[in-house]
N, CA, C and O atoms as a printed pandas DataFrame, in Angstrom:
     atom_number atom_name residue_name chain_id  residue_number  x_coord  y_coord  z_coord
0              1         N          MET        A               1   -0.559   -8.095   14.979
1              2        CA          MET        A               1   -0.191   -6.744   14.584
2              3         C          MET        A               1    1.190   -6.798   13.919
3              4         O          MET        A               1    2.050   -7.583   14.318
4              5         N          LYS        A               2    1.385   -5.970   12.919
5              6        CA          LYS        A               2    2.656   -5.866   12.214
6              7         C          LYS        A               2    3.206   -4.451   12.377
7              8         O          LYS        A               2    2.471   -3.521   12.707
8              9         N          TYR        A               3    4.493   -4.305   12.145
9             10        CA          TYR        A               3    5.156   -3.017   12.356
10            11         C          TYR        A               3    6.088   -2.696   11.196
11            12         O          TYR        A               3    6.617   -3.597   10.545
12            13         N          THR        A               4    6.287   -1.396   10.941
13            14        CA          THR        A               4    7.261   -0.966    9.939
14            15         C          THR        A               4    8.461   -0.346   10.633
15            16         O          THR        A               4    8.407   -0.032   11.822
16            17         N          LYS        A               5    9.540   -0.172    9.889
17            18        CA          LYS        A               5   10.723    0.495   10.424
18            19         C          LYS        A               5   10.440    1.968   10.702
19            20         O          LYS        A               5   11.178    2.616   11.445
20            21         N          GLU        A               6    9.371    2.496   10.106
21            22        CA          GLU        A               6    8.990    3.896   10.308
22            23         C          GLU        A               6    8.059    4.056   11.512
23            24         O          GLU        A               6    7.438    5.104   11.685
24            25         N          HIS        A               7    7.964    3.006   12.348
25            26        CA          HIS        A               7    7.204    3.041   13.598
26            27         C          HIS        A               7    5.694    3.133   13.383
27            28         O          HIS        A               7    4.981    3.747   14.176
28            29         N          GLU        A               8    5.224    2.523   12.315
29            30        CA          GLU        A               8    3.789    2.402   12.102
30            31         C          GLU        A               8    3.361    0.999   12.516
31            32         O          GLU        A               8    4.126    0.042   12.392
32            33         N          TRP        A               9    2.142    0.889   13.003
33            34        CA          TRP        A               9    1.583   -0.443   13.254
34            35         C          TRP        A               9    0.458   -0.676   12.273
35            36         O          TRP        A               9   -0.200    0.259   11.815
36            37         N          LEU        A              10    0.248   -1.954   11.957
37            38        CA          LEU        A              10   -0.820   -2.354   11.045
38            39         C          LEU        A              10   -1.577   -3.502   11.682
39            40         O          LEU        A              10   -0.982   -4.471   12.152
40            41         N          ARG        A              11   -2.894   -3.381   11.692
41            42        CA          ARG        A              11   -3.756   -4.411   12.273
42            43         C          ARG        A              11   -4.808   -4.780   11.231
43            44         O          ARG        A              11   -5.451   -3.902   10.655
44            45         N          VAL        A              12   -4.981   -6.065   10.992
45            46        CA          VAL        A              12   -5.973   -6.528   10.028
46            47         C          VAL        A              12   -7.326   -6.598   10.723
47            48         O          VAL        A              12   -7.460   -7.199   11.789
48            49         N          GLU        A              13   -8.331   -5.974   10.102
49            50        CA          GLU        A              13   -9.716   -6.051   10.560
50            51         C          GLU        A              13  -10.558   -6.462    9.365
51            52         O          GLU        A              13  -10.833   -5.649    8.483
52            53         N          GLY        A              14  -10.961   -7.712    9.336
53            54        CA          GLY        A              14  -11.704   -8.225    8.181
54            55         C          GLY        A              14  -10.816   -8.207    6.953
55            56         O          GLY        A              14   -9.746   -8.817    6.945
56            57         N          ASP        A              15  -11.256   -7.507    5.910
57            58        CA          ASP        A              15  -10.425   -7.416    4.709
58            59         C          ASP        A              15   -9.698   -6.079    4.625
59            60         O          ASP        A              15   -9.157   -5.729    3.576
60            61         N          LEU        A              16   -9.685   -5.328    5.732
61            62        CA          LEU        A              16   -9.018   -4.015    5.755
62            63         C          LEU        A              16   -7.785   -4.040    6.654
63            64         O          LEU        A              16   -7.650   -4.900    7.525
64            65         N          VAL        A              17   -6.895   -3.086    6.427
65            66        CA          VAL        A              17   -5.713   -2.909    7.260
66            67         C          VAL        A              17   -5.825   -1.543    7.940
67            68         O          VAL        A              17   -5.953   -0.519    7.270
68            69         N          VAL        A              18   -5.775   -1.536    9.254
69            70        CA          VAL        A              18   -5.835   -0.306   10.046
70            71         C          VAL        A              18   -4.406    0.110   10.350
71            72         O          VAL        A              18   -3.578   -0.725   10.714
72            73         N          VAL        A              19   -4.103    1.423   10.200
73            74        CA          VAL        A              19   -2.736    1.916   10.355
74            75         C          VAL        A              19   -2.687    3.027   11.401
75            76         O          VAL        A              19   -3.532    3.922   11.420
76            77         N          GLY        A              20   -1.681    2.951   12.270
77            78        CA          GLY        A              20   -1.425    3.984   13.257
78            79         C          GLY        A              20    0.069    4.052   13.526
79            80         O          GLY        A              20    0.857    3.410   12.831
80            81         N          ILE        A              21    0.462    4.828   14.534
81            82        CA          ILE        A              21    1.877    4.868   14.911
82            83         C          ILE        A              21    2.037    4.258   16.295
83            84         O          ILE        A              21    1.100    4.219   17.093
84            85         N          THR        A              22    3.234    3.788   16.551
85            86        CA          THR        A              22    3.503    3.100   17.808
86            87         C          THR        A              22    3.610    4.082   18.969
87            88         O          THR        A              22    3.754    5.289   18.775
88            89         N          GLU        A              23    3.537    3.541   20.166
89            90        CA          GLU        A              23    3.698    4.357   21.364
90            91         C          GLU        A              23    5.094    4.979   21.384
91            92         O          GLU        A              23    5.267    6.119   21.813
92            93         N          HIS        A              24    6.082    4.223   20.920
93            94        CA          HIS        A              24    7.452    4.740   20.847
94            95         C          HIS        A              24    7.490    6.007   19.984
95            96         O          HIS        A              24    8.101    7.003   20.371
96            97         N          ALA        A              25    6.843    5.969   18.826
97            98        CA          ALA        A              25    6.829    7.122   17.926
98            99         C          ALA        A              25    6.054    8.283   18.534
99           100         O          ALA        A              25    6.481    9.435   18.450
100          101         N          ALA        A              26    4.915    7.977   19.146
101          102        CA          ALA        A              26    4.098    9.036   19.740
102          103         C          ALA        A              26    4.858    9.738   20.862
103          104         O          ALA        A              26    4.776   10.958   21.009
104          105         N          THR        A              27    5.588    8.969   21.643
105          106        CA          THR        A              27    6.385    9.553   22.728
106          107         C          THR        A              27    7.511   10.406   22.161
107          108         O          THR        A              27    7.788   11.490   22.675
108          109         N          ALA        A              28    8.163    9.926   21.107
109          110        CA          ALA        A              28    9.264   10.672   20.503
110          111         C          ALA        A              28    8.784   11.985   19.887
111          112         O          ALA        A              28    9.509   12.980   19.893
112          113         N          LEU        A              29    7.570   11.986   19.361
113          114        CA          LEU        A              29    7.036   13.208   18.755
114          115         C          LEU        A              29    6.758   14.291   19.799
115          116         O          LEU        A              29    6.888   15.480   19.506
116          117         N          GLY        A              30    6.383   13.897   20.990
117          118        CA          GLY        A              30    5.932   14.868   21.977
118          119         C          GLY        A              30    4.460   15.148   21.753
119          120         O          GLY        A              30    3.777   14.378   21.078
120          121         N          ASP        A              31    3.968   16.232   22.308
121          122        CA          ASP        A              31    2.538   16.543   22.213
122          123         C          ASP        A              31    2.145   16.843   20.781
123          124         O          ASP        A              31    2.648   17.791   20.177
124          125         N          VAL        A              32    1.243   16.031   20.233
125          126        CA          VAL        A              32    0.756   16.223   18.866
126          127         C          VAL        A              32   -0.301   17.318   18.882
127          128         O          VAL        A              32   -1.234   17.278   19.685
128          129         N          VAL        A              33   -0.150   18.302   17.986
129          130        CA          VAL        A              33   -1.064   19.445   17.983
130          131         C          VAL        A              33   -1.889   19.544   16.701
131          132         O          VAL        A              33   -2.847   20.315   16.640
132          133         N          PHE        A              34   -1.521   18.765   15.669
133          134        CA          PHE        A              34   -2.259   18.835   14.402
134          135         C          PHE        A              34   -2.048   17.545   13.637
135          136         O          PHE        A              34   -0.947   16.995   13.608
136          137         N          VAL        A              35   -3.128   17.066   13.013
137          138        CA          VAL        A              35   -3.047   15.883   12.162
138          139         C          VAL        A              35   -3.804   16.177   10.871
139          140         O          VAL        A              35   -4.980   16.540   10.912
140          141         N          GLU        A              36   -3.148   16.024    9.736
141          142        CA          GLU        A              36   -3.789   16.174    8.433
142          143         C          GLU        A              36   -3.962   14.783    7.835
143          144         O          GLU        A              36   -2.985   14.079    7.582
144          145         N          LEU        A              37   -5.210   14.397    7.614
145          146        CA          LEU        A              37   -5.524   13.058    7.134
146          147         C          LEU        A              37   -5.738   13.054    5.625
147          148         O          LEU        A              37   -6.030   14.095    5.038
148          149         N          PRO        A              38   -5.594   11.893    4.997
149          150        CA          PRO        A              38   -5.812   11.806    3.545
150          151         C          PRO        A              38   -7.307   11.775    3.218
151          152         O          PRO        A              38   -8.148   11.620    4.104
152          153         N          GLU        A              39   -7.612   11.923    1.962
153          154        CA          GLU        A              39   -8.979   11.763    1.487
154          155         C          GLU        A              39   -9.261   10.270    1.334
155          156         O          GLU        A              39   -8.370    9.494    0.990
156          157         N          THR        A              40  -10.495    9.882    1.589
157          158        CA          THR        A              40  -10.855    8.494    1.310
158          159         C          THR        A              40  -10.895    8.292   -0.203
159          160         O          THR        A              40  -10.989    9.256   -0.963
160          161         N          GLU        A              41  -10.825    7.063   -0.625
161          162        CA          GLU        A              41  -10.794    6.658   -2.030
162          163         C          GLU        A              41   -9.496    7.062   -2.724
163          164         O          GLU        A              41   -9.419    7.054   -3.952
164          165         N          THR        A              42   -8.472    7.416   -1.938
165          166        CA          THR        A              42   -7.163    7.722   -2.487
166          167         C          THR        A              42   -6.370    6.428   -2.633
167          168         O          THR        A              42   -6.231    5.662   -1.680
168          169         N          VAL        A              43   -5.857    6.197   -3.828
169          170        CA          VAL        A              43   -5.020    5.027   -4.055
170          171         C          VAL        A              43   -3.568    5.430   -3.796
171          172         O          VAL        A              43   -3.081    6.414   -4.351
172          173         N          VAL        A              44   -2.886    4.663   -2.950
173          174        CA          VAL        A              44   -1.519    5.002   -2.554
174          175         C          VAL        A              44   -0.589    3.831   -2.838
175          176         O          VAL        A              44   -1.003    2.674   -2.905
176          177         N          ALA        A              45    0.685    4.177   -3.002
177          178        CA          ALA        A              45    1.730    3.171   -3.167
178          179         C          ALA        A              45    2.611    3.191   -1.923
179          180         O          ALA        A              45    2.684    4.204   -1.228
180          181         N          THR        A              46    3.258    2.107   -1.651
181          182        CA          THR        A              46    4.151    2.011   -0.512
182          183         C          THR        A              46    5.132    3.179   -0.506
183          184         O          THR        A              46    5.804    3.430   -1.506
184          185         N          GLY        A              47    5.215    3.882    0.598
185          186        CA          GLY        A              47    6.137    5.002    0.727
186          187         C          GLY        A              47    5.543    6.359    0.412
187          188         O          GLY        A              47    6.187    7.380    0.654
188          189         N          ASP        A              48    4.321    6.398   -0.126
189          190        CA          ASP        A              48    3.678    7.688   -0.379
190          191         C          ASP        A              48    3.380    8.385    0.947
191          192         O          ASP        A              48    3.030    7.732    1.931
192          193         N          GLU        A              49    3.517    9.701    0.970
193          194        CA          GLU        A              49    3.139   10.467    2.154
194          195         C          GLU        A              49    1.621   10.468    2.255
195          196         O          GLU        A              49    0.926   10.826    1.304
196          197         N          VAL        A              50    1.116   10.068    3.406
197          198        CA          VAL        A              50   -0.331    9.926    3.553
198          199         C          VAL        A              50   -0.892   10.857    4.633
199          200         O          VAL        A              50   -1.959   11.444    4.457
200          201         N          VAL        A              51   -0.174   10.986    5.740
201          202        CA          VAL        A              51   -0.634   11.774    6.877
202          203         C          VAL        A              51    0.489   12.727    7.286
203          204         O          VAL        A              51    1.666   12.369    7.250
204          205         N          VAL        A              52    0.110   13.939    7.673
205          206        CA          VAL        A              52    1.068   14.893    8.235
206          207         C          VAL        A              52    0.717   15.081    9.712
207          208         O          VAL        A              52   -0.431   15.343   10.070
208          209         N          ILE        A              53    1.728   14.943   10.544
209          210        CA          ILE        A              53    1.555   15.141   11.986
210          211         C          ILE        A              53    2.446   16.294   12.416
211          212         O          ILE        A              53    3.627   16.340   12.071
212          213         N          GLU        A              54    1.882   17.214   13.162
213          214        CA          GLU        A              54    2.692   18.289   13.741
214          215         C          GLU        A              54    2.625   18.166   15.250
215          216         O          GLU        A              54    1.556   18.012   15.841
216          217         N          SER        A              55    3.804   18.239   15.854
217          218        CA          SER        A              55    3.869   18.196   17.313
218          219         C          SER        A              55    4.628   19.413   17.790
219          220         O          SER        A              55    5.072   20.238   16.991
220          221         N          VAL        A              56    4.773   19.518   19.096
221          222        CA          VAL        A              56    5.512   20.636   19.650
222          223         C          VAL        A              56    6.995   20.550   19.281
223          224         O          VAL        A              56    7.715   21.544   19.369
224          225         N          LYS        A              57    7.451   19.362   18.870
225          226        CA          LYS        A              57    8.860   19.168   18.532
226          227         C          LYS        A              57    9.141   19.272   17.037
227          228         O          LYS        A              57   10.173   19.812   16.640
228          229         N          ALA        A              58    8.223   18.754   16.193
229          230        CA          ALA        A              58    8.523   18.668   14.764
230          231         C          ALA        A              58    7.279   18.296   13.966
231          232         O          ALA        A              58    6.242   17.946   14.530
232          233         N          ALA        A              59    7.402   18.378   12.647
233          234        CA          ALA        A              59    6.372   17.860   11.753
234          235         C          ALA        A              59    6.899   16.556   11.164
235          236         O          ALA        A              59    8.084   16.440   10.853
236          237         N          SER        A              60    6.022   15.592   11.017
237          238        CA          SER        A              60    6.411   14.289   10.489
238          239         C          SER        A              60    5.362   13.812    9.501
239          240         O          SER        A              60    4.201   14.218    9.558
240          241         N          ASP        A              61    5.788   12.947    8.598
241          242        CA          ASP        A              61    4.871   12.340    7.653
242          243         C          ASP        A              61    4.684   10.880    8.015
243          244         O          ASP        A              61    5.615   10.206    8.454
244          245         N          ILE        A              62    3.482   10.414    7.826
245          246        CA          ILE        A              62    3.194    8.988    7.923
246          247         C          ILE        A              62    3.102    8.487    6.489
247          248         O          ILE        A              62    2.361    9.035    5.673
248          249         N          LEU        A              63    3.863    7.439    6.193
249          250        CA          LEU        A              63    3.924    6.912    4.840
250          251         C          LEU        A              63    3.011    5.706    4.694
251          252         O          LEU        A              63    2.754    4.982    5.655
252          253         N          ALA        A              64    2.529    5.504    3.484
253          254        CA          ALA        A              64    1.734    4.304    3.221
254          255         C          ALA        A              64    2.636    3.096    3.426
255          256         O          ALA        A              64    3.681    2.988    2.783
256          257         N          PRO        A              65    2.245    2.183    4.316
257          258        CA          PRO        A              65    3.102    1.031    4.590
258          259         C          PRO        A              65    3.047   -0.032    3.499
259          260         O          PRO        A              65    3.974   -0.828    3.351
260          261         N          VAL        A              66    1.969   -0.041    2.746
261          262        CA          VAL        A              66    1.781   -0.991    1.642
262          263         C          VAL        A              66    0.950   -0.301    0.561
263          264         O          VAL        A              66    0.387    0.768    0.796
264          265         N          ASP        A              67    0.876   -0.908   -0.614
265          266        CA          ASP        A              67    0.012   -0.404   -1.676
266          267         C          ASP        A              67   -1.447   -0.660   -1.291
267          268         O          ASP        A              67   -1.775   -1.680   -0.687
268          269         N          GLY        A              68   -2.321    0.298   -1.659
269          270        CA          GLY        A              68   -3.734    0.063   -1.385
270          271         C          GLY        A              68   -4.561    1.311   -1.573
271          272         O          GLY        A              68   -4.085    2.325   -2.084
272          273         N          GLU        A              69   -5.812    1.219   -1.151
273          274        CA          GLU        A              69   -6.736    2.343   -1.249
274          275         C          GLU        A              69   -7.185    2.737    0.145
275          276         O          GLU        A              69   -7.577    1.885    0.943
276          277         N          ILE        A              70   -7.129    4.040    0.439
277          278        CA          ILE        A              70   -7.610    4.551    1.719
278          279         C          ILE        A              70   -9.139    4.506    1.670
279          280         O          ILE        A              70   -9.755    5.140    0.814
280          281         N          VAL        A              71   -9.736    3.766    2.578
281          282        CA          VAL        A              71  -11.187    3.630    2.557
282          283         C          VAL        A              71  -11.866    4.297    3.756
283          284         O          VAL        A              71  -13.083    4.482    3.745
284          285         N          ALA        A              72  -11.108    4.658    4.778
285          286        CA          ALA        A              72  -11.665    5.355    5.945
286          287         C          ALA        A              72  -10.546    6.105    6.649
287          288         O          ALA        A              72   -9.392    5.676    6.644
288          289         N          VAL        A              73  -10.906    7.237    7.260
289          290        CA          VAL        A              73   -9.941    7.982    8.069
290          291         C          VAL        A              73  -10.567    8.233    9.435
291          292         O          VAL        A              73  -11.790    8.221    9.579
292          293         N          ASN        A              74   -9.730    8.457   10.426
293          294        CA          ASN        A              74  -10.181    8.688   11.795
294          295         C          ASN        A              74  -10.358   10.185   12.002
295          296         O          ASN        A              74   -9.434   10.877   12.429
296          297         N          SER        A              75  -11.554   10.676   11.696
297          298        CA          SER        A              75  -11.811   12.116   11.760
298          299         C          SER        A              75  -11.732   12.663   13.182
299          300         O          SER        A              75  -11.635   13.876   13.369
300          301         N          LYS        A              76  -11.774   11.784   14.190
301          302        CA          LYS        A              76  -11.634   12.254   15.580
302          303         C          LYS        A              76  -10.283   12.922   15.796
303          304         O          LYS        A              76  -10.150   13.789   16.659
304          305         N          LEU        A              77   -9.280   12.525   15.017
305          306        CA          LEU        A              77   -7.935   13.095   15.197
306          307         C          LEU        A              77   -7.872   14.562   14.773
307          308         O          LEU        A              77   -7.059   15.323   15.298
308          309         N          ALA        A              78   -8.720   14.962   13.833
309          310        CA          ALA        A              78   -8.718   16.364   13.406
310          311         C          ALA        A              78   -9.177   17.264   14.552
311          312         O          ALA        A              78   -8.651   18.361   14.740
312          313         N          ASP        A              79  -10.156   16.794   15.311
313          314        CA          ASP        A              79  -10.680   17.575   16.428
314          315         C          ASP        A              79   -9.851   17.415   17.692
315          316         O          ASP        A              79   -9.786   18.320   18.524
316          317         N          ASN        A              80   -9.214   16.247   17.830
317          318        CA          ASN        A              80   -8.462   15.953   19.052
318          319         C          ASN        A              80   -7.144   15.258   18.704
319          320         O          ASN        A              80   -7.010   14.055   18.930
320          321         N          PRO        A              81   -6.161   15.997   18.154
321          322        CA          PRO        A              81   -4.902   15.366   17.783
322          323         C          PRO        A              81   -4.158   14.769   18.965
323          324         O          PRO        A              81   -3.299   13.909   18.773
324          325         N          GLY        A              82   -4.462   15.199   20.171
325          326        CA          GLY        A              82   -3.824   14.660   21.368
326          327         C          GLY        A              82   -4.120   13.186   21.595
327          328         O          GLY        A              82   -3.442   12.537   22.391
328          329         N          LEU        A              83   -5.132   12.642   20.899
329          330        CA          LEU        A              83   -5.410   11.207   20.984
330          331         C          LEU        A              83   -4.191   10.384   20.601
331          332         O          LEU        A              83   -4.004    9.274   21.099
332          333         N          VAL        A              84   -3.359   10.929   19.712
333          334        CA          VAL        A              84   -2.155   10.211   19.265
334          335         C          VAL        A              84   -1.261    9.921   20.469
335          336         O          VAL        A              84   -0.645    8.857   20.537
336          337         N          ASN        A              85   -1.187   10.834   21.397
337          338        CA          ASN        A              85   -0.371   10.633   22.594
338          339         C          ASN        A              85   -1.105    9.794   23.644
339          340         O          ASN        A              85   -0.486    9.021   24.374
340          341         N          GLU        A              86   -2.421    9.955   23.710
341          342        CA          GLU        A              86   -3.194    9.279   24.749
342          343         C          GLU        A              86   -3.400    7.788   24.465
343          344         O          GLU        A              86   -3.326    6.972   25.382
344          345         N          ASP        A              87   -3.658    7.427   23.209
345          346        CA          ASP        A              87   -3.993    6.041   22.889
346          347         C          ASP        A              87   -3.490    5.675   21.489
347          348         O          ASP        A              87   -4.291    5.385   20.600
348          349         N          PRO        A              88   -2.160    5.689   21.288
349          350        CA          PRO        A              88   -1.624    5.482   19.938
350          351         C          PRO        A              88   -1.939    4.118   19.339
351          352         O          PRO        A              88   -2.016    3.989   18.117
352          353         N          LEU        A              89   -2.120    3.111   20.163
353          354        CA          LEU        A              89   -2.376    1.767   19.639
354          355         C          LEU        A              89   -3.864    1.443   19.556
355          356         O          LEU        A              89   -4.237    0.340   19.156
356          357         N          GLY        A              90   -4.710    2.390   19.927
357          358        CA          GLY        A              90   -6.140    2.109   19.931
358          359         C          GLY        A              90   -6.938    3.168   19.204
359          360         O          GLY        A              90   -7.085    3.117   17.982
360          361         N          ALA        A              91   -7.457    4.136   19.960
361          362        CA          ALA        A              91   -8.365    5.148   19.412
362          363         C          ALA        A              91   -7.702    6.063   18.387
363          364         O          ALA        A              91   -8.399    6.727   17.619
364          365         N          ALA        A              92   -6.391    6.112   18.360
365          366        CA          ALA        A              92   -5.694    7.054   17.475
366          367         C          ALA        A              92   -5.215    6.416   16.177
367          368         O          ALA        A              92   -4.165    6.798   15.659
368          369         N          TRP        A              93   -5.956    5.457   15.643
369          370        CA          TRP        A              93   -5.598    4.953   14.315
370          371         C          TRP        A              93   -5.780    6.096   13.317
371          372         O          TRP        A              93   -6.594    6.994   13.530
372          373         N          PHE        A              94   -5.006    6.051   12.219
373          374        CA          PHE        A              94   -5.065    7.147   11.247
374          375         C          PHE        A              94   -5.991    6.844   10.072
375          376         O          PHE        A              94   -6.853    7.649    9.719
376          377         N          PHE        A              95   -5.798    5.667    9.473
377          378        CA          PHE        A              95   -6.622    5.350    8.299
378          379         C          PHE        A              95   -6.752    3.847    8.144
379          380         O          PHE        A              95   -5.988    3.069    8.716
380          381         N          LYS        A              96   -7.744    3.462    7.354
381          382        CA          LYS        A              96   -7.955    2.062    7.006
382          383         C          LYS        A              96   -7.748    1.930    5.507
383          384         O          LYS        A              96   -8.174    2.777    4.723
384          385         N          MET        A              97   -7.083    0.845    5.129
385          386        CA          MET        A              97   -6.750    0.608    3.728
386          387         C          MET        A              97   -7.342   -0.714    3.256
387          388         O          MET        A              97   -7.497   -1.658    4.031
388          389         N          ARG        A              98   -7.662   -0.756    1.992
389          390        CA          ARG        A              98   -7.969   -2.023    1.337
390          391         C          ARG        A              98   -6.747   -2.370    0.494
391          392         O          ARG        A              98   -6.315   -1.580   -0.345
392          393         N          VAL        A              99   -6.205   -3.541    0.723
393          394        CA          VAL        A              99   -5.034   -3.987   -0.033
394          395         C          VAL        A              99   -5.433   -5.205   -0.865
395          396         O          VAL        A              99   -6.322   -5.967   -0.486
396          397         N          ASP        A             100   -4.774   -5.371   -1.985
397          398        CA          ASP        A             100   -5.110   -6.484   -2.877
398          399         C          ASP        A             100   -4.761   -7.830   -2.267
399          400         O          ASP        A             100   -5.486   -8.809   -2.445
400          401         N          ASP        A             101   -3.652   -7.876   -1.548
401          402        CA          ASP        A             101   -3.179   -9.155   -1.032
402          403         C          ASP        A             101   -2.615   -8.947    0.374
403          404         O          ASP        A             101   -1.558   -8.339    0.540
404          405         N          LEU        A             102   -3.318   -9.448    1.373
405          406        CA          LEU        A             102   -2.869   -9.268    2.757
406          407         C          LEU        A             102   -1.538   -9.964    3.028
407          408         O          LEU        A             102   -0.902   -9.705    4.049
408          409         N          ALA        A             103   -1.118  -10.835    2.135
409          410        CA          ALA        A             103    0.163  -11.526    2.322
410          411         C          ALA        A             103    1.341  -10.544    2.308
411          412         O          ALA        A             103    2.427  -10.888    2.775
412          413         N          VAL        A             104    1.146   -9.327    1.781
413          414        CA          VAL        A             104    2.239   -8.345    1.785
414          415         C          VAL        A             104    2.648   -7.997    3.213
415          416         O          VAL        A             104    3.768   -7.546    3.451
416          417         N          LEU        A             105    1.738   -8.208    4.158
417          418        CA          LEU        A             105    2.052   -7.901    5.554
418          419         C          LEU        A             105    3.068   -8.872    6.134
419          420         O          LEU        A             105    3.714   -8.578    7.140
420          421         N          ASP        A             106    3.206  -10.030    5.497
421          422        CA          ASP        A             106    4.166  -11.022    5.990
422          423         C          ASP        A             106    5.597  -10.504    5.955
423          424         O          ASP        A             106    6.454  -11.004    6.684
424          425         N          ASP        A             107    5.862   -9.511    5.117
425          426        CA          ASP        A             107    7.213   -8.959    4.998
426          427         C          ASP        A             107    7.522   -7.943    6.094
427          428         O          ASP        A             107    8.670   -7.518    6.228
428          429         N          LEU        A             108    6.531   -7.550    6.873
429          430        CA          LEU        A             108    6.740   -6.550    7.927
430          431         C          LEU        A             108    7.129   -7.252    9.231
431          432         O          LEU        A             108    7.030   -8.473    9.346
432          433         N          MET        A             109    7.569   -6.461   10.203
433          434        CA          MET        A             109    8.036   -7.004   11.483
434          435         C          MET        A             109    6.871   -7.418   12.374
435          436         O          MET        A             109    5.814   -6.788   12.358
436          437         N          ASP        A             110    7.071   -8.475   13.149
437          438        CA          ASP        A             110    6.103   -8.788   14.192
438          439         C          ASP        A             110    6.518   -8.007   15.448
439          440         O          ASP        A             110    7.513   -7.282   15.438
440          441         N          GLU        A             111    5.745   -8.166   16.523
441          442        CA          GLU        A             111    5.983   -7.370   17.732
442          443         C          GLU        A             111    7.380   -7.587   18.304
443          444         O          GLU        A             111    8.054   -6.629   18.682
444          445         N          ASP        A             112    7.816   -8.848   18.368
445          446        CA          ASP        A             112    9.139   -9.131   18.928
446          447         C          ASP        A             112   10.246   -8.458   18.104
447          448         O          ASP        A             112   11.179   -7.881   18.661
448          449         N          GLU        A             113   10.132   -8.538   16.795
449          450        CA          GLU        A             113   11.152   -7.929   15.918
450          451         C          GLU        A             113   11.150   -6.406   16.071
451          452         O          GLU        A             113   12.209   -5.778   16.077
452          453         N          TYR        A             114    9.942   -5.808   16.197
453          454        CA          TYR        A             114    9.869   -4.349   16.351
454          455         C          TYR        A             114   10.532   -3.912   17.655
455          456         O          TYR        A             114   11.349   -2.992   17.672
456          457         N          TYR        A             115   10.163   -4.592   18.755
457          458        CA          TYR        A             115   10.737   -4.176   20.045
458          459         C          TYR        A             115   12.238   -4.427   20.105
459          460         O          TYR        A             115   12.955   -3.713   20.806
460          461         N          GLU        A             116   12.716   -5.423   19.387
461          462        CA          GLU        A             116   14.163   -5.632   19.289
462          463         C          GLU        A             116   14.817   -4.471   18.535
463          464         O          GLU        A             116   15.911   -4.034   18.892
464          465         N          MET        A             117   14.138   -3.971   17.483
465          466        CA          MET        A             117   14.676   -2.860   16.699
466          467         C          MET        A             117   14.801   -1.583   17.536
467          468         O          MET        A             117   15.800   -0.869   17.443
468          469         N          ILE        A             118   13.778   -1.300   18.355
469          470        CA          ILE        A             118   13.827   -0.043   19.110
470          471         C          ILE        A             118   14.623   -0.186   20.399
471          472         O          ILE        A             118   14.883    0.797   21.093
472          473         N          GLY        A             119   15.009   -1.425   20.714
473          474        CA          GLY        A             119   15.869   -1.645   21.870
474          475         C          GLY        A             119   15.111   -1.564   23.138
475          476         O          GLY        A             119   15.687   -1.727   24.213
């Protein structure tokens, strides 16, 4: 698993990259009450706003961690946004991307580097 400074995690599944937010981020957000997901077949660039999350504390954007195409979204989050708090590293993934070169993930943090960053 890889991590971004924006508290996103990325997991490779076959030729796709699955993206979610870390437990640290989910805890900081508080109770998530709404999730707006992107459309599939959307081509995104690194840093593009992809997902909007609203919690009892604030609204936040999830940014595209790498360039690619959104090929699947987790529609369960629209019906049950609380999944983000219940299982942020598992059932609460946000979207799956197809990227041209998985080697771009090498530039992201591994687990040890991420946990060192958040202290």
